[in-house]
C-alpha positions in Angstrom: -34.9 -13.9 -2.6 -36.9 -13.0 0.4 -35.6 -13.1 4.0 -36.9 -16.6 4.7 -35.1 -18.0 1.6 -31.9 -16.3 2.5 -31.9 -17.7 6.0 -32.7 -21.1 4.7 -29.8 -20.9 2.1 -27.4 -19.8 4.9 -28.5 -22.7 7.1 -28.0 -25.2 4.3 -24.5 -23.9 3.5 -23.5 -24.0 7.2 -24.8 -27.6 7.6 -23.0 -28.7 4.4 -19.7 -27.3 5.8 -20.2 -29.0 9.2 -21.1 -32.3 7.6 -17.9 -32.3 5.5 -15.8 -32.0 8.7 -18.0 -34.6 10.5 -17.5 -37.1 7.7 -13.8 -36.4 7.4 -11.9 -37.6 4.4 -14.2 -40.5 3.6 -16.2 -39.6 0.5 -15.0 -36.0 0.5 -14.6 -34.1 -2.7 -11.2 -32.6 -2.5 -9.5 -30.6 -5.3 -5.9 -31.7 -6.1 -4.5 -28.3 -5.0 -6.2 -28.8 -1.6 -4.5 -32.0 -0.9 -1.0 -32.0 -2.5 1.5 -34.9 -2.2 4.6 -34.8 -0.1 7.7 -37.0 0.3 6.6 -37.7 3.9 9.4 -40.0 5.0 12.2 -38.0 3.5 11.3 -34.4 4.3 9.6 -34.2 7.7 11.4 -32.6 10.7 11.0 -33.7 14.3 8.2 -31.1 14.8 6.0 -32.6 12.0 6.7 -29.9 9.4 7.3 -31.0 5.9 10.1 -29.4 3.9 10.5 -28.9 0.1 13.9 -30.5 0.2 15.2 -33.7 1.7 16.5 -33.4 5.2 20.0 -34.8 6.0 20.1 -38.6 6.3 22.2 -38.3 9.5 21.8 -36.1 12.5 24.7 -33.7 12.8 26.8 -34.0 16.1 25.4 -30.7 17.5 21.8 -31.9 17.0 22.6 -35.3 18.5 24.1 -33.7 21.6 21.0 -31.5 21.9 18.7 -34.5 21.7 20.8 -36.3 24.3 20.6 -33.3 26.7 16.8 -33.3 26.2 16.6 -37.0 27.1 18.5 -36.2 30.4 16.2 -33.3 31.1 13.2 -35.4 30.5 14.0 -37.6 33.5 14.1 -34.4 35.7 10.8 -33.2 34.2 9.1 -36.5 34.9 9.9 -36.1 38.6 8.7 -32.5 38.6 5.4 -33.5 37.0 4.7 -36.0 39.8 5.2 -33.3 42.4 3.9 -30.3 40.5 2.5 -28.4 43.5 5.5 -28.8 45.7 7.7 -25.8 46.7 10.8 -27.4 45.3 9.2 -27.7 41.9 8.1 -24.1 41.9 11.7 -23.0 42.7 13.2 -25.0 39.9 10.4 -24.4 37.3 11.7 -21.1 36.0 15.2 -22.3 35.2 14.0 -25.5 33.7 11.4 -23.9 31.4 14.0 -21.5 30.2 16.3 -24.4 29.4 13.5 -25.9 27.3 10.6 -28.3 27.9 11.2 -31.7 26.4 9.1 -32.1 23.3 7.6 -35.4 24.5 6.3 -33.7 27.7 5.2 -30.4 26.3 1.6 -31.5 26.2 1.4 -32.2 30.0 3.5 -29.2 30.9 1.5 -26.7 28.8 -1.7 -28.1 30.3 -0.4 -27.6 33.8 0.9 -24.1 33.1 -2.5 -23.1 31.7 -4.4 -25.0 34.5 -6.5 -26.7 31.9 -7.9 -29.4 34.2 -9.2 -26.9 36.6 -10.9 -24.8 33.9 -12.4 -28.0 32.4 -13.9 -29.1 35.7 -15.4 -25.7 36.3 -17.1 -25.7 32.9 -18.0 -29.4 32.4 -20.1 -30.0 29.3 -19.8 -26.5 28.1 -17.6 -27.3 25.1 -20.0 -29.9 23.7 -22.8 -27.4 24.2 -21.0 -24.7 22.3 -20.3 -27.2 19.4 -24.0 -27.9 19.1 -24.8 -24.2 19.1 -22.2 -23.6 16.5 -23.6 -26.2 14.2 -27.0 -24.6 14.4 -26.2 -20.9 14.5 -22.5 -20.2 13.6 -22.0 -17.2 11.4 -18.3 -17.9 11.0 -18.3 -21.4 9.6 -17.5 -20.4 6.0 -14.5 -18.2 7.1 -13.2 -20.8 9.5 -13.5 -23.5 6.8 -11.4 -21.3 4.5 -8.8 -20.7 7.1 -8.5 -24.3 8.3 -7.9 -25.2 4.7 -4.7 -23.0 4.7 -3.4 -23.2 8.2 -0.2 -25.1 8.7 -0.7 -27.2 5.5 3.0 -28.0 5.5 2.6 -29.9 8.8 1.8 -33.6 9.0 -1.3 -33.1 11.2 -2.8 -30.6 8.8 -1.5 -31.6 5.4 -4.6 -33.7 4.4 -7.9 -32.0 3.8 -10.5 -32.9 6.5 -7.8 -34.8 8.5 -8.5 -35.4 12.2 -6.6 -32.3 13.2 -8.3 -30.2 10.6 -11.6 -31.4 12.0 -10.5 -30.6 15.6 -9.3 -27.1 14.5 -12.6 -26.4 12.8 -14.5 -27.6 15.9 -12.4 -25.5 18.3 -12.7 -22.3 16.4 -16.5 -22.5 15.6 -17.2 -23.5 19.2 -15.1 -20.7 20.7 -16.7 -18.1 18.4 -20.0 -19.0 20.1 -18.5 -19.1 23.6 -16.7 -15.7 23.4 -19.2 -13.7 21.4 -17.5 -10.4 22.1 -14.4 -11.5 20.0 -16.2 -14.1 17.9 -13.7 -15.5 15.4 -10.5 -13.7 14.4 -8.1 -15.4 11.9 -5.1 -15.0 14.2 -6.9 -17.5 16.5 -6.5 -20.2 13.9 -2.7 -20.0 14.4 -3.0 -20.1 18.2 -5.4 -23.1 18.1 -3.4 -24.8 15.4 -0.2 -24.8 17.6 -2.1 -25.9 20.7 -3.7 -28.8 18.8 -0.2 -30.1 17.9 0.2 -30.8 21.6 -3.3 -31.1 23.0 -6.6 -32.8 22.3 -9.6 -30.9 21.1 -11.3 -29.9 24.3 -8.0 -29.0 26.0 -7.1 -26.8 23.1 -10.5 -25.0 23.3 -9.9 -24.1 27.0 -6.3 -23.2 26.3 -7.4 -20.6 23.8 -9.9 -19.3 26.4 -7.1 -19.0 29.0 -4.8 -17.2 26.6 -7.5 -14.7 25.8 -8.9 -14.1 29.3 -6.3 -14.8 31.9 -4.7 -11.5 33.0 -1.2 -13.0 32.5 -1.8 -13.3 28.8 -4.9 -11.1 28.1 -5.1 -11.7 24.4 -8.7 -10.7 24.4 -7.7 -7.1 24.1 -5.8 -7.9 20.9 -8.8 -9.1 19.1 -11.5 -7.0 20.6 -13.2 -4.2 18.7 -10.8 -1.3 18.3 -7.7 -3.4 19.1 -6.9 -1.5 22.3 -4.1 -3.8 23.5 -2.4 -3.8 20.1 -2.4 0.0 20.2 -1.0 0.0 23.7 1.8 -2.5 23.0 2.9 -0.9 19.7 3.3 2.4 21.6 5.2 0.7 24.3 7.4 -1.0 21.7 8.3 2.4 20.3 9.2 3.7 23.7 11.6 0.8 24.2 13.3 1.5 20.9 13.5 5.2 21.6 15.2 4.6 24.9 17.3 1.5 24.3 17.8 1.2 20.6 17.7 4.8 19.5 19.9 4.2 16.4 17.6 1.5 15.1 14.5 3.7 15.8 16.0 6.7 14.0 17.0 4.4 11.1 13.5 3.0 10.9 12.0 6.5 11.0 14.3 7.7 8.2 13.0 4.8 6.0 9.4 5.5 6.9 9.1 2.2 8.8 6.5 2.1 11.6 6.4 -0.9 14.0 2.9 -1.8 12.8 4.5 -2.7 9.4 6.6 -5.5 10.8 5.5 -6.6 14.2 1.8 -7.6 14.1 2.5 -11.3 14.0 4.8 -10.9 17.0 1.9 -9.6 19.1 -1.1 -11.3 17.5 0.2 -14.9 17.4 3.3 -14.9 19.6 5.9 -15.0 16.8 4.3 -17.9 14.8 5.9 -17.8 11.3 8.2 -15.0 12.2 11.0 -17.2 13.8 11.9 -20.8 13.1 9.3 -23.1 14.7 11.8 -24.7 17.1 12.6 -21.3 18.5 8.9 -20.3 18.5 8.1 -23.3 20.7 10.8 -22.2 23.2 9.3 -18.7 23.2 5.8 -20.2 23.8 7.2 -22.3 26.7 8.4 -19.1 28.4 5.3 -17.1 27.4 3.0 -19.7 29.1 5.1 -19.4 32.3 5.8 -15.6 32.5 3.0 -14.1 30.4 2.9 -11.0 28.1 6.1 -9.4 29.3 7.8 -12.1 27.3 6.4 -10.7 24.0 7.7 -7.2 24.6 11.1 -8.5 25.6 11.3 -10.9 22.6 10.4 -8.1 20.2 13.2 -6.0 21.7 15.6 -8.9 21.6 15.1 -9.6 17.9 15.9 -6.1 17.0 18.8 -5.9 19.4 20.4 -9.1 18.2 20.1 -8.1 14.5 20.9 -4.4 15.0 24.0 -4.3 12.9 22.4 -6.0 9.9 19.3 -3.9 10.1 21.4 -0.7 10.1 23.0 -1.8 6.9 19.6 -2.0 5.1 18.7 1.3 3.5 15.1 0.9 2.4 11.8 -0.2 3.9 11.4 -3.3 1.6 14.7 -4.9 2.6 14.2 -4.2 6.3 10.7 -5.7 6.4 11.8 -8.6 4.3 14.7 -9.3 6.6 12.6 -9.2 9.8 9.6 -11.2 8.4 11.2 -13.6 6.0 14.9 -14.1 6.4 14.7 -14.5 10.2 11.9 -17.0 9.8 14.2 -19.1 7.6 17.4 -18.6 9.5 17.5 -16.7 12.8 21.4 -16.9 12.7 21.7 -17.4 16.4 21.1 -20.8 18.1 18.0 -21.3 20.3 19.9 -21.5 23.6 21.8 -18.3 22.8 18.5 -16.5 21.9 16.8 -17.5 25.1 19.8 -16.3 27.2 19.5 -12.9 25.4 15.8 -12.9 26.0 16.2 -13.5 29.7 18.8 -10.7 29.8 16.4 -8.4 27.9 13.6 -9.1 30.4 15.9 -8.1 33.2 17.1 -5.0 31.3 13.6 -3.9 30.6 12.6 -4.5 34.3 15.5 -2.2 35.4 14.2 0.5 33.1 10.6 -0.1 34.2 9.8 -1.0 30.6 8.9 -4.7 30.9 5.2 -3.9 30.6 3.3 -1.0 29.2 1.2 -0.6 32.4 -2.2 -2.0 33.3 -4.8 -2.7 30.6 -7.5 -0.2 30.0 -11.2 -1.0 30.6 -11.7 -1.4 26.8 -9.3 -4.4 26.7 -11.2 -6.5 29.2 -14.1 -8.9 28.5 -17.4 -7.2 29.1 -19.9 -9.9 28.1 -20.5 -13.2 29.9 -18.9 -16.3 28.3 -21.1 -19.0 27.0 -24.2 -16.8 27.0 -26.0 -17.4 23.7 -28.0 -14.8 21.8 -29.5 -15.7 18.4 -27.7 -13.9 15.6 -29.6 -11.2 13.7 -30.8 -11.7 10.1 -27.9 -9.6 8.8 -25.4 -11.8 10.6 -27.0 -15.0 9.5 -27.0 -14.2 5.8 -23.7 -12.2 5.9 -24.9 -8.7 5.1 -22.3 -6.1 6.0 -23.1 -3.3 8.4 -23.1 0.2 6.9 -21.8 2.3 9.8 -18.7 2.1 11.9 -18.6 2.4 15.6 -16.5 5.2 17.2 -13.9 2.6 18.4 -13.6 1.2 14.9 -13.1 4.7 13.4 -10.5 5.4 16.1 -8.6 2.2 15.3 -8.5 3.0 11.6 -7.3 6.5 12.3 -4.4 5.2 14.5 -3.4 2.8 11.7 -3.6 5.6 9.1 -1.4 7.9 11.1 1.1 5.2 11.9 1.3 4.2 8.2 1.3 7.6 6.6 5.0 8.0 6.8 5.6 4.7 5.2 3.1 5.5 2.4 4.8 8.8 1.6 8.3 7.2 1.6 7.1 4.6 -0.8 5.3 6.9 -3.3 8.4 8.2 -5.0 9.9 4.7 -5.3 6.7 3.4 -6.8 6.7 6.2 -9.4 10.2 5.1 -10.5 9.0 1.5 -10.7 6.2 2.5 -13.0 8.6 4.5 -15.3 11.2 1.7 -15.2 8.8 -0.8 -16.7 8.2 1.2 -20.0 7.1 -1.1 -22.7 5.6 -3.6 -20.4 1.9 -4.3 -21.0 1.3 -5.3 -17.4 3.0 -4.4 -14.1 2.5 -5.3 -10.5 3.7 -4.6 -7.0 4.7 -7.8 -5.3 4.7 -6.3 -1.8 2.8 -6.9 1.3 3.5 -6.3 5.0 2.1 -6.8 8.4 -0.2 -3.7 8.1 -1.3 -4.0 4.5 -4.7 -5.2 5.4 -5.7 -2.8 8.1 -7.7 -0.2 6.3 -10.3 0.0 3.5 -13.0 2.4 2.7 -15.5 2.5 -0.1 -17.9 4.9 -1.5 -21.0 3.2 -0.3 -20.2 3.6 3.4 -19.4 0.0 4.1 -16.0 -0.8 5.4 -13.6 -3.7 5.3 -11.0 -3.3 8.1 -9.2 -5.3 10.7 -10.9 -3.1 13.2 -14.3 -4.5 12.1 -13.3 -7.9 13.6 -15.5 -7.9 16.7 -18.6 -7.3 14.6 -17.9 -9.5 11.6 -15.8 -12.0 13.5 -12.7 -12.1 11.4 -9.5 -10.2 11.3 -7.6 -11.7 8.4 -4.0 -12.1 9.4 -3.0 -14.3 6.6 -1.6 -11.4 4.7 0.9 -11.0 7.5 2.6 -14.1 6.2 3.7 -12.2 3.1 7.2 -11.1 2.7 7.6 -7.5 1.8 6.0 -4.0 2.2 2.9 -2.7 0.5 0.9 0.5 1.3 -1.0 0.1 4.5 -3.7 2.5 3.3 -4.1 1.2 -0.2 -4.0 -2.6 0.2 -6.6 -4.6 2.1 -8.2 -7.9 2.7 -11.8 -8.9 3.3 -12.3 -9.3 7.1 -15.9 -10.3 7.0 -16.3 -14.0 7.8 -19.6 -14.6 6.2 -19.1 -12.8 2.9 -17.3 -14.2 -0.1 -18.0 -14.4 -3.8 -21.6 -15.7 -3.5 -22.6 -14.1 -0.1 -25.5 -11.7 0.0 -24.3 -8.2 0.3 -20.8 -9.3 0.2 -19.6 -8.1 -3.2 -18.1 -4.7 -3.4 -19.6 -2.3 -5.9 -17.7 -2.4 -9.2 -17.2 1.3 -9.1 -15.5 1.3 -5.7 -12.7 -1.0 -6.8 -11.8 -1.6 -3.2 -12.9 -5.2 -2.6 -10.7 -8.2 -2.4 -12.3 -11.6 -2.5 -11.3 -14.1 0.2 -9.3 -16.9 -1.3 -8.6 -20.4 -0.1 -4.9 -19.8 -0.2 -2.3 -19.8 2.5 -2.0 -16.1 2.0 -4.6 -13.5 1.2 -3.7 -11.5 -1.9 -3.4 -7.8 -1.4 -4.5 -5.4 -4.1 -2.0 -3.5 -6.0 -1.8 0.3 -5.3 -4.7 2.1 -7.1 -3.6 4.5 -9.9 -5.4 6.6 -12.4 -7.6 4.5 -14.7 -6.2 3.5 -18.1 -8.0 1.5 -20.8 -5.0 -0.7 -21.6 -2.9 -1.4 -18.6 -3.6 -3.7 -15.6 -1.7 -4.0 -12.4 -1.6 -7.5 -11.0 -0.2 -9.2 -8.0 1.4 -12.7 -8.1 1.3 -14.2 -4.6 3.8 -16.7 -3.2 4.8 -18.4 0.0 8.0 -17.7 2.1 8.6 -21.5 1.6 8.2 -23.6 -1.5 5.1 -25.4 -0.2 1.7 -25.8 -1.7 0.2 -23.3 0.6 0.7 -20.6 -2.0 -2.4 -19.1 -3.5 -3.7 -20.6 -6.8 -5.3 -17.3 -7.7 -4.1 -13.9 -8.6 -5.4 -10.9 -6.7 -7.9 -8.3 -7.8 -6.9 -6.4 -10.9 -6.6 -2.7 -10.7 -5.9 -0.5 -13.7 -2.7 1.6 -13.8 -0.9 3.7 -16.4 1.9 2.1 -18.2 4.3 2.7 -21.1 3.4 2.6 -24.8 0.8 0.0 -25.7 2.0 -3.4 -26.9 -1.1 -5.4 -27.7 -1.4 -9.0 -26.4 1.9 -9.0 -24.4 2.5 -9.5 -20.8 5.6 -9.2 -18.6 5.6 -10.6 -15.1 8.4 -10.2 -12.6 8.4 -12.5 -9.7 10.4 -11.2 -6.7 10.8 -14.5 -4.9 13.6 -13.9 -2.4 15.9 -16.4 -4.1 13.2 -19.1 -4.1 11.1 -20.2 -7.0 7.4 -19.5 -6.8 5.8 -22.8 -5.8 3.4 -24.5 -8.2 1.5 -27.6 -7.4 0.8 -29.8 -10.4 -0.7 -33.3 -10.1 -0.1 -33.2 -6.4 3.6 -32.5 -6.6 5.6 -29.3 -6.1 7.0 -27.8 -9.3 9.1 -24.8 -9.9 7.6 -21.9 -11.8 9.5 -18.9 -13.1 8.6 -16.3 -15.8 11.5 -14.2 -17.0 10.6 -13.2 -20.5 7.8 -11.6 -22.4 4.9 -13.9 -23.4 3.1 -13.3 -26.6 -0.6 -14.0 -26.1 -1.6 -13.8 -29.8 
């Protein structure tokens, strides 16, 4: 195909995606796995999340008391909202936010904390303008469409394909990618926008994302910008805090080859979404919107401090990462009020030690391009052709990740060799392990790169793998971070010889590749993905297959081990959740 045909095909694909969201569910062609059924009235919590088991029919006394307290606080908050600018309100605001914003008033309070009305008035009509530009020129529509399809699918607002909130999420993300061209679209932003849309309308959520990225109090722009300068700075600061205040934990992590990058990325990138229970996550967000980024460093310290004893009992990297990423998400052990009291104490402790913030941001972290200034995309961007060379910042970011992960890789190599030997007689083997850094690096022989550090150019940093539950090798596993490239995109396929490409799926979690080994004609290494919860967000596909050596050949037999953390791997069949478990050999003859 010539250039004109490629551009035309890209435009047709983009228009098709936008039209589906514009039409909504009416007449939409939706696969059963995209729109599974739920027992809505029996398994929905007060925050809108649907669970795979029935909730108690009666509210327990502790929960009832908590709701009653919230009702009483609501009256005080209503008075505060009427006199928001008064001195008396400003004096009481801190203590009342730390006690918790009533859920029914969170919309109004968040908008006031972020000064949304002021920002909207200063940029009247800009959101609609960006939406129109996105429909005509967006190079991120395909990736955003894929991510919207898997974001918060266990929530009432997002459970139906092309629902109103899915439409809003798609609009916000495509429009903001046009408005902030320096960052474009990064998958972590789908989590931010998704939470904001639970409490805001579409345009308010758009400007809330912008405030979070650009206001110096939050400054998330530096997290997603090329080279990830803020992430590097905050990870180094987190290590300094542990060295000074949690030295035993730091030494324990070091002995097990565990670097902070392997467990903390979702803490920094998306403010603890899917790393702590959602009710606690909202409380953290309340305080974050009030006090800014110092809350993130303090909460990261608080999590490890509260669970210090349990972490010191865990003697391998897998179990430590699994505990931090999965077990605490399902059950944080401590009640929310207790956690917030510890968080407040941690903030004061860090302030005394002058460790509450890692210092001022570097120049590289700050926005350098005007917002809302449109420049037509290049031909390569329009049709999704990967660039062939990396910038110095991208190379530096990958080098930092490589150094931080090297210890973990070395510590895991011996364990993996034992795993391979232990599966003698098995035709197939796999490594069911992923972590918060498993997607950061990828190189191939052609000079093209797939890396989280490529986000600002390709407009996606796939954070979905961060939702997975155990460790994998940070250097060997990867995900495709290029928003415009998938199975059928021009220039998107990896060469067969490189063996490094991982196709983007439509799952709730991207599938990391198994660790590459020496080629063997008979044995394949496969990965079986699953979700931390038994919900239909789990991937319907297996990951890329990589050959590895195995035991003696047994033709036409396969053995699969599913390490499911005490939960059955979810399977959606005819719109309902089923349990799936394979524990014995399967004869494929």
